[in-house]
C-alpha positions as CSV (number, residue, x, y, z in Angstrom):
1,X,-114.0,2.7,176.2
2,X,-111.1,2.3,174.4
3,X,-108.3,0.6,175.3
4,X,-106.4,3.8,175.7
5,X,-108.6,5.2,177.7
6,X,-108.8,2.0,179.9
7,X,-105.2,2.7,180.5
8,X,-105.4,6.4,181.1
9,X,-108.1,5.6,183.6
10,X,-105.8,2.9,185.6
11,X,-103.0,5.2,185.8
12,X,-105.2,7.6,186.9
13,X,-106.7,5.3,189.8
14,X,-103.2,4.2,190.6
15,X,-101.8,7.8,191.1
16,X,-105.1,9.3,192.9
17,X,-105.0,6.5,195.4
18,X,-101.4,7.4,196.6
19,X,-100.2,10.6,196.2
20,X,-101.9,14.3,196.2
21,X,-102.7,16.3,192.6
22,X,-100.0,18.8,192.2
23,X,-102.8,21.5,191.3
24,X,-103.6,21.4,195.0
25,X,-99.9,21.3,196.3
26,X,-99.0,24.6,194.1
27,X,-101.0,27.5,194.3
28,X,-101.0,30.2,197.2
29,X,-98.2,29.3,198.4
30,X,-98.5,25.6,199.5
31,X,-96.5,22.7,199.2
32,X,-93.0,22.1,198.7
33,X,-91.7,25.1,196.6
34,X,-88.3,23.1,196.1
35,X,-87.3,22.0,192.6
36,X,-87.3,18.4,190.7
37,X,-84.6,16.9,189.0
38,X,-81.4,15.3,189.4
39,X,-79.2,18.8,188.8
40,X,-81.6,20.9,190.8
41,X,-82.1,19.2,194.4
42,X,-81.3,20.5,197.4
43,X,-82.0,17.7,200.1
44,X,-80.1,17.0,203.6
45,X,-81.4,13.3,202.6
46,X,-80.0,12.4,199.5
47,X,-80.5,8.4,200.5
48,X,-83.8,8.8,201.6
49,X,-85.3,10.2,198.4
50,X,-83.6,7.4,196.9
51,X,-85.5,5.0,199.0
52,X,-88.5,6.6,198.4
53,X,-88.0,6.4,194.9
54,X,-87.5,3.0,194.8
55,X,-90.7,2.4,196.7
56,X,-92.7,4.4,194.4
57,X,-90.6,2.2,191.4
58,X,-91.5,-1.0,193.0
59,X,-95.1,0.0,193.4
60,X,-95.4,0.6,189.7
61,X,-93.4,-2.1,188.5
62,X,-96.0,-4.6,190.7
63,X,-98.8,-2.5,188.8
64,X,-97.3,-3.1,185.7
65,X,-96.6,0.6,185.1
66,X,-92.7,0.8,185.3
67,X,-91.2,-0.5,181.9
68,X,-94.3,0.6,180.1
69,X,-92.2,0.0,176.3
70,X,-90.7,-3.2,178.0
71,X,-90.9,-7.2,177.1
72,X,-93.5,-8.6,179.5
73,X,-91.2,-11.5,180.2
74,X,-89.0,-9.3,181.6
75,X,-91.7,-7.3,183.7
76,X,-92.1,-4.7,180.8
77,X,-95.7,-3.9,179.7
78,X,-95.4,-4.1,176.3
79,X,-97.3,-1.1,175.4
80,X,-96.8,1.3,172.6
81,X,-95.9,5.0,172.4
82,X,-99.7,6.5,173.0
83,X,-99.7,4.9,176.2
84,X,-96.1,5.9,177.2
85,X,-97.1,9.4,176.4
86,X,-100.6,9.1,178.5
87,X,-98.8,8.0,181.2
88,X,-96.3,10.7,181.3
89,X,-99.4,13.4,181.0
90,X,-100.9,11.6,183.7
91,X,-98.3,11.5,186.4
92,X,-97.5,15.3,185.6
93,X,-100.6,15.8,187.4
94,X,-99.5,14.4,190.5
95,X,-96.6,14.7,193.8
96,X,-95.0,11.4,193.0
97,X,-91.2,11.0,194.0
98,X,-88.5,11.8,192.1
99,X,-87.2,8.9,190.4
100,X,-84.1,10.9,188.6
101,X,-81.7,8.6,190.3
102,X,-83.2,5.5,188.9
103,X,-82.9,6.6,185.3
104,X,-79.3,5.6,184.4
105,X,-79.9,2.2,185.3
106,X,-83.2,2.1,183.4
107,X,-82.6,3.8,180.2
108,X,-79.0,3.6,179.6
109,X,-77.7,0.0,181.5
110,X,-81.0,-1.5,180.8
111,X,-80.9,-0.9,176.9
112,X,-77.5,-2.6,176.6
113,X,-78.6,-5.3,178.9
114,X,-81.8,-6.3,176.7
115,X,-79.6,-5.9,173.6
116,X,-76.3,-7.3,174.3
117,X,-76.6,-9.5,177.6
118,X,-76.7,-13.3,178.3
119,X,-80.4,-14.9,179.0
120,X,-79.0,-15.0,182.5
121,X,-78.5,-11.2,182.9
122,X,-81.4,-10.1,181.4
123,X,-83.5,-12.3,183.6
124,X,-81.7,-11.4,186.5
125,X,-80.8,-7.5,185.8
126,X,-83.9,-6.2,183.7
127,X,-86.4,-6.5,186.0
128,X,-84.2,-5.7,189.1
129,X,-83.2,-2.4,187.5
130,X,-87.1,-1.3,186.4
131,X,-88.5,-2.5,189.7
132,X,-86.0,-0.1,191.7
133,X,-84.1,-3.1,193.4
134,X,-81.2,-2.3,191.8
135,X,-79.3,1.0,190.9
136,X,-77.0,1.6,188.1
137,X,-74.7,4.0,187.1
138,X,-72.5,4.7,184.1
139,X,-68.6,4.6,184.0
140,X,-67.4,5.8,180.7
141,X,-66.3,9.0,180.9
142,X,-62.7,10.0,182.4
143,X,-60.4,12.5,183.0
144,X,-59.1,12.5,179.9
145,X,-61.8,10.9,177.8
146,X,-65.2,12.5,177.9
147,X,-66.1,13.6,174.4
148,X,-64.0,11.5,172.9
149,X,-64.6,8.1,174.5
150,X,-62.4,6.0,172.8
151,X,-59.3,7.5,174.0
152,X,-60.0,6.2,177.8
153,X,-57.1,4.4,179.6
154,X,-58.8,1.9,182.1
155,X,-57.4,-1.3,181.1
156,X,-58.8,-4.6,182.2
157,X,-56.5,-7.7,182.1
158,X,-57.7,-11.4,181.9
159,X,-57.2,-13.5,185.1
160,X,-58.1,-16.9,186.3
161,X,-62.1,-17.1,186.3
162,X,-62.4,-13.3,185.4
163,X,-61.1,-9.9,184.9
164,X,-58.7,-7.1,187.0
165,X,-59.6,-3.9,186.2
166,X,-57.3,-0.5,187.2
167,X,-58.5,3.2,186.1
168,X,-60.4,6.3,187.2
169,X,-63.8,7.4,185.6
170,X,-65.5,10.3,186.2
171,X,-69.0,12.6,186.1
172,X,-70.8,9.4,186.9
173,X,-74.2,10.4,188.3
174,X,-75.7,8.8,191.5
175,X,-72.2,6.4,191.4
176,X,-72.2,7.1,195.3
177,X,-75.6,5.4,195.5
178,X,-75.2,2.9,192.9
179,X,-75.2,-1.0,193.0
180,X,-74.1,-1.8,189.5
181,X,-72.2,0.1,187.3
182,X,-71.7,-0.3,183.5
183,X,-68.0,0.1,183.0
184,X,-66.2,0.0,179.3
185,X,-62.5,-0.7,179.7
186,X,-59.9,-1.5,177.1
187,X,-59.1,-5.0,177.3
188,X,-56.5,-5.4,174.7
189,X,-54.7,-2.5,172.6
190,X,-55.5,-2.2,168.8
191,X,-53.4,-0.3,166.5
192,X,-56.3,-0.9,163.6
193,X,-58.4,0.8,165.7
194,X,-59.1,2.6,169.3
195,X,-62.7,1.0,169.5
196,X,-61.7,-2.7,169.0
197,X,-59.8,-3.5,172.1
198,X,-62.6,-2.1,174.2
199,X,-65.1,-4.5,176.1
200,X,-68.0,-3.7,178.3
201,X,-68.4,-5.2,181.7
202,X,-71.6,-4.7,184.7
203,X,-69.2,-4.0,187.8
204,X,-70.4,-5.2,191.2
205,X,-69.7,-1.2,193.1
206,X,-69.3,-2.9,196.4
207,X,-66.2,-4.9,195.1
208,X,-62.7,-4.5,196.9
209,X,-61.3,-2.0,195.1
210,X,-63.9,0.6,194.0
211,X,-63.7,4.1,195.8
212,X,-66.2,6.5,195.0
213,X,-65.8,10.2,195.6
214,X,-68.6,12.9,195.1
215,X,-68.1,15.9,193.7
216,X,-69.5,19.3,194.7
217,X,-70.8,21.3,191.8
218,X,-71.7,24.9,191.7
219,X,-75.2,23.9,192.2
220,X,-74.0,22.9,195.6
221,X,-75.3,19.5,195.1
222,X,-72.6,16.6,194.8
223,X,-74.5,14.2,192.4
224,X,-71.6,13.6,190.0
225,X,-69.0,11.0,191.1
226,X,-65.5,10.2,190.6
227,X,-64.6,6.3,190.5
228,X,-61.5,4.8,191.2
229,X,-60.8,1.2,190.4
230,X,-57.5,-0.4,191.9
231,X,-57.4,-3.6,191.0
232,X,-60.7,-4.6,191.1
233,X,-61.6,-8.1,190.5
234,X,-64.6,-8.9,188.3
235,X,-66.1,-12.5,187.2
236,X,-66.6,-13.8,183.6
237,X,-70.0,-13.6,183.7
238,X,-69.7,-9.6,184.3
239,X,-68.8,-9.3,180.8
240,X,-71.3,-7.8,178.9
241,X,-71.7,-8.9,175.2
242,X,-68.4,-9.7,173.9
243,X,-64.7,-9.3,174.7
244,X,-63.5,-6.6,172.3
245,X,-66.9,-5.6,171.3
246,X,-67.4,-2.6,174.0
247,X,-67.8,0.2,171.7
248,X,-70.9,-1.7,170.4
249,X,-72.5,-2.0,173.5
250,X,-71.4,1.5,174.6
251,X,-73.3,2.9,171.3
252,X,-76.7,1.3,172.8
253,X,-76.5,3.0,176.3
254,X,-75.2,5.8,174.3
255,X,-78.3,6.5,171.8
256,X,-80.8,5.3,174.6
257,X,-79.4,7.8,176.3
258,X,-80.2,10.4,174.0
259,X,-83.5,9.2,172.8
260,X,-84.8,9.1,176.3
261,X,-83.1,12.5,177.3
262,X,-86.1,14.1,174.9
263,X,-88.3,12.4,177.2
264,X,-87.2,13.1,180.5
265,X,-86.0,16.6,179.7
266,X,-89.5,17.2,178.6
267,X,-91.3,16.0,181.9
268,X,-88.9,18.1,184.0
269,X,-89.2,21.1,181.5
270,X,-93.1,21.2,181.9
271,X,-93.0,21.0,185.7
272,X,-90.8,23.7,185.7
273,X,-92.7,25.7,183.6
274,X,-95.8,25.4,185.3
275,X,-94.4,26.3,188.3
276,X,-92.6,29.3,186.8
277,X,-96.3,30.0,185.2
278,X,-97.7,30.2,188.7
279,X,-94.9,32.0,190.3
280,X,-95.1,34.8,187.4
281,X,-99.0,34.9,188.3
282,X,-98.2,35.2,191.9
283,X,-95.5,38.0,191.8
284,X,-97.4,39.8,188.7
285,X,-95.1,38.9,186.2
286,X,-97.4,37.4,183.5
287,X,-98.9,41.3,183.1
288,X,-95.9,41.8,180.9
289,X,-97.1,40.9,177.3
290,X,-93.1,40.1,176.5
291,X,-93.2,37.6,179.5
292,X,-96.7,36.0,178.5
293,X,-95.2,35.5,174.9
294,X,-91.8,33.6,176.3
295,X,-94.2,31.6,178.7
296,X,-96.2,30.5,175.5
297,X,-93.3,29.8,173.7
298,X,-91.9,27.5,176.4
299,X,-95.0,25.5,176.1
300,X,-95.0,25.5,172.2
301,X,-91.3,24.3,172.4
302,X,-92.4,21.6,175.0
303,X,-94.9,20.3,172.7
304,X,-92.7,20.3,169.6
305,X,-90.5,18.5,171.7
306,X,-93.1,15.4,172.3
307,X,-93.9,15.3,168.6
308,X,-90.3,15.3,167.5
309,X,-89.0,11.9,167.8
310,X,-92.6,10.4,166.6
311,X,-92.2,12.9,163.4
312,X,-88.4,11.7,162.9
313,X,-89.4,8.1,162.8
314,X,-90.4,8.3,159.1
315,X,-87.4,10.3,158.0
316,X,-85.0,9.2,155.4
317,X,-82.6,6.9,157.3
318,X,-79.5,9.6,157.4
319,X,-81.9,12.0,159.3
320,X,-83.3,9.2,161.9
321,X,-79.8,7.8,162.5
322,X,-79.0,11.1,164.0
323,X,-82.5,12.0,165.5
324,X,-81.4,11.4,168.9
325,X,-79.2,14.0,168.8
326,X,-81.3,16.7,167.2
327,X,-83.9,15.6,170.0
328,X,-81.2,16.4,172.7
329,X,-80.2,19.7,170.8
330,X,-84.0,21.0,170.6
331,X,-84.4,20.1,174.6
332,X,-81.4,21.5,176.4
333,X,-82.0,24.7,173.9
334,X,-85.4,24.6,175.3
335,X,-84.1,24.4,178.6
336,X,-81.4,27.2,178.6
337,X,-84.4,29.6,177.5
338,X,-86.5,28.7,180.1
339,X,-83.7,29.5,183.1
340,X,-83.4,32.7,181.0
341,X,-87.0,33.5,181.7
342,X,-86.7,32.1,185.0
343,X,-84.0,34.8,185.7
344,X,-86.0,37.5,183.8
345,X,-88.9,37.0,186.0
346,X,-87.2,36.8,189.5
347,X,-84.5,39.5,188.9
348,X,-82.6,39.5,192.4
349,X,-84.8,37.3,193.8
350,X,-82.6,34.6,191.8
351,X,-79.3,34.8,193.7
352,X,-81.0,36.1,196.9
353,X,-83.8,34.0,198.3
354,X,-86.3,36.4,199.9
355,X,-88.6,33.3,201.6
356,X,-91.3,33.8,199.0
357,X,-92.6,31.0,197.9
358,X,-91.8,29.6,194.9
359,X,-88.7,31.7,194.3
360,X,-86.2,29.1,196.5
361,X,-83.9,27.3,194.4
362,X,-84.4,28.5,190.6
363,X,-80.7,29.7,190.9
364,X,-80.1,25.9,190.7
365,X,-81.9,25.8,187.5
366,X,-80.1,28.6,186.0
367,X,-76.7,27.2,187.4
368,X,-77.5,23.6,186.9
369,X,-78.9,23.7,183.0
370,X,-75.2,23.9,181.9
371,X,-75.0,19.9,182.9
372,X,-77.9,19.3,180.4
373,X,-75.8,20.2,177.6
374,X,-73.0,18.1,178.8
375,X,-74.6,14.9,179.7
376,X,-75.0,12.1,177.0
377,X,-72.5,13.9,174.5
378,X,-72.1,17.8,174.6
379,X,-74.2,20.2,172.4
380,X,-70.8,20.4,170.0
381,X,-71.0,16.3,169.4
382,X,-74.2,16.3,168.6
383,X,-74.2,18.7,166.1
384,X,-71.0,16.5,164.8
385,X,-73.0,13.9,164.3
386,X,-75.9,15.7,162.9
387,X,-73.1,17.3,160.1
388,X,-71.8,14.2,159.4
389,X,-74.5,11.3,159.6
390,X,-77.4,13.6,158.6
391,X,-76.2,16.4,156.4
392,X,-73.2,14.2,154.8
393,X,-70.5,17.0,155.5
394,X,-66.8,16.1,156.2
395,X,-65.8,14.2,159.2
396,X,-64.7,16.1,162.1
397,X,-60.7,15.2,162.5
398,X,-60.3,12.8,165.1
399,X,-56.8,12.7,167.1
400,X,-53.3,12.5,165.0
401,X,-55.4,13.1,162.0
402,X,-55.0,16.2,159.5
403,X,-57.2,18.8,159.3
404,X,-58.8,18.6,155.6
405,X,-57.8,21.7,153.5
């Protein structure tokens, strides 16, 4: 048995001893017919869902199956992409807790800590984030600083023993349940460049002066939040990286978010596609050739999406540098197609819960898919990145610049 086969068998044994197979719970009207994914959740016990996810993550961490690609000295498994794909393929077959509430800390904040954190920050926070002990949130966007992040207005001023910050953040996923926030703030005005006066901080979300307000979305959920910072004190060791170098730290987080978006989107996509296939069989929709063709197209796009990141590793540097944007655009387009297909399969049942198994909550997919086109940088921003970095086209005019003629 090869090392990969042994790893796959270990994952299978771990999951099989704890969770039922999805094939046993999805068919013929059995099991939970809600849909996975933070944008699509409809739970009366969001905090309880997160506790179950943290317990599952703790078990994974203790078994060496949580941070598969991470350094061993910080609790990672140090395995390669083949093992990571094998884990994703295996876990898809089991009804495990939804860990979306942990992903910001693990896939956005942790990479920045690994790249720019002090030895103490790495040793203290990386195992805690990947074991589920700590839940993280991202405090980047503001009411007037979304796609143009460098225009943010949240200010941090130096004081004895630390910093005091004032400002407002918005669209912070899961901030109401988070323990630590990755906060980007302006620490000095810099007329030579808007990005040079920014500093990254690791904010204790329980600090006095932090107010979190969940925002109700059109899906009915309140996963996104606005965060108000009123004279919040942060100690000197809250600085992540160097003072004034926050833009470089932010780029690590943003790149990692886009890199991992493809993996997480693919995992969610195939689970939704599996559910849609079963639903189509239940109601007879798969008898229509067009529906069968579009379901097959969905599976083909899933496979391409899995192969795309590896194919970009050997691309020319300009394309490789923009690869995360290409992966994200491909994934969001596949999500949009899947939501449209679900609408055509369900018809009126999309918006009127008939009580039939498998139909519930698909309207949330149709409404929630728009969030995937915004999170991690809008589709328009991704196209700008591809145009400028991969294709060498003229740069998009920035605020205060004249449009080229």
